[in-house]
N, C-alpha and C positions, 0 to 999 in steps of 0.2 A: 146706342152709338149716336154721337152728336156730330153730324157732318153738316158744315155750313154751306158748302158749294161743291157741286160736281160739274166738271167740264169734260165733255166727251168729244173726241176727234174721230170721225169716221170718213175715210176716203171714198168708200163705195156708195154711190148714189142709191143703189138698191137697199143696202143695209141701213143707210141713213133714213130712208123713208120708213123702213120697218121700225127703227128706233123712235121716230116721230110718232108713228101710229100707236106704239105700245107705251108711250110716255105716261099715260094714266096709270098703267099697271105698276110701274116702279115709283110713281109719284105717291102712291099710298104708303109705301114703305119709308120713303124719304119726304114725308109731307112738309116738313119744316126746313127743307133743303132747297136752295136755289139750284136749278138744273139748266145746263146750257149744252146743247148738242151742235157741233160744227161739222159741216160737210167738207172737211179739208183734211189733208195729210200734213204731218209735220216733218220737216227735214232741215238740213243745214243751209239751204239757199232759199231765195224767194223767187219762185218761178211757177209757171203753169205747165203741166204735163198731162197727157191722156192717161186715164185709168182704164185698164183692161178688165172688164167685169165678166166673169164666167158663172154658169149655173152653179158650179161647185165653188162657193165663195172663197174657200180657203186657198184656191188656186188663182184668185184674182191678184193682179200685180200692177205696179208702176213701171216695171221693167219691160224691155222689148221681149216679144214672144218669138221663139224659134218654132215656126210652124212645121218644120221638118223633123223635129225631135220625136222620138218614139213615145214620150210622155204625152206630148200634145196630141199626137194622132190617136193614142190609145184612150185618153181621158177627156179631152176638152173639145167642146163644139161651141162656137160663138153663139 
């Protein structure tokens, strides 16, 4: 596979740090490829908002959190 450039967008600061640390691992596979990792999210507007990071990273979000929801109370702890 001939990939010239990979641009990765990761909103989570925690996941971004993981990607930065593991860069060497995937650099071996794509050793002739320019790699760029950006710690930002993409959207339709240009604004800054808070990222809500949870231990369960698939539950992290840019949306407001309803701390009274049964899902939040059952699964998530800051």
